[in-house]
Structure formats: C-alpha cells, structure tokens
C-alpha positions in Angstrom: 0.1 -0.3 0.1 1.4 3.6 -1.4 1.2 6.7 1.4 -0.8 9.2 0.5 1.7 12.4 0.0 1.3 15.6 2.4 -0.4 18.1 1.6 1.9 21.4 2.2 -0.1 24.5 3.0 1.9 28.0 2.9 -1.0 29.0 5.5 -3.9 27.3 7.0 -7.5 26.8 6.1 -9.5 30.0 7.5 -10.8 29.1 11.2 -8.4 26.4 10.9 -4.7 25.0 12.9 -2.1 23.3 11.1 -0.5 20.5 13.1 3.3 19.1 12.2 2.2 14.7 12.6 6.1 15.0 13.3 7.2 11.4 12.0 6.8 9.7 8.5 5.3 6.5 10.6 2.7 8.9 12.5 1.4 10.2 9.2 1.0 6.4 7.8 -0.2 5.7 11.1 -3.4 8.6 11.0 -4.1 7.9 7.2 -4.2 3.9 8.2 -6.9 4.7 10.7 -9.1 7.3 8.7 -9.2 4.8 5.7 -10.3 2.4 7.9 -12.9 4.2 9.7 -13.9 5.7 6.0 -14.3 1.4 4.6 -15.9 0.4 7.8 -18.7 3.3 7.5 -19.2 3.0 3.8 -19.6 -0.7 3.7 -21.7 0.0 6.3 -24.1 2.1 4.6 -23.5 5.3 5.9 -23.3 8.3 3.6 -19.6 10.3 2.7 -21.2 12.6 4.7 -21.3 10.8 7.8 -18.2 8.8 6.6 -16.0 12.1 7.4 -17.9 13.2 10.4 -17.0 9.9 12.0 -13.1 10.5 11.3 -13.0 13.9 12.1 -15.0 12.8 15.7 -12.7 9.5 16.4 -9.7 12.6 15.6 -11.3 14.9 18.3 -11.6 11.6 21.0 -8.3 10.4 20.3 -7.1 14.8 20.8 -9.2 14.8 23.7 -7.6 11.1 25.3 -3.7 12.7 24.5 -4.8 15.8 26.2 -5.8 14.3 29.3 -2.5 12.3 29.5 -0.4 15.5 29.2 
C-alpha cells in the first residue's frame, strides 16, 4: 500500500490550525486509521458526509484523550 503524499499548505485554512504530525510513521498510522474508519462506515451503508464526520469525531476523541495524558 502506498501512503498518501502530504499536502503542504503555506497557511492554515481560515478558522483552522495546522498541526505537524511528526514522523512519517505517525502520519502513516493516522492515514491508516482514517482509511479504516472511512471503509467501515461506507461498507456499513453510511453516506460520504457521515463517514467524514466519523473520521473527524474520532480524531477529536483521540486528541482529547491525548490531552488528558499530558
């Protein structure tokens, strides 16, 4: 499986923050998790919007858990 090449934006989209993911392994792990969630959702009959929302909410949940560990 080929990893998705990162998009290198010069500035953050309005209302959003940019985050550096660190190592290539970390980026590939996050990509794999997002693809797994998307695949599970779409195979379960969810819409594209629902699948993207699930990825977003999963990331928010992971960030909240990581913040609690600091």
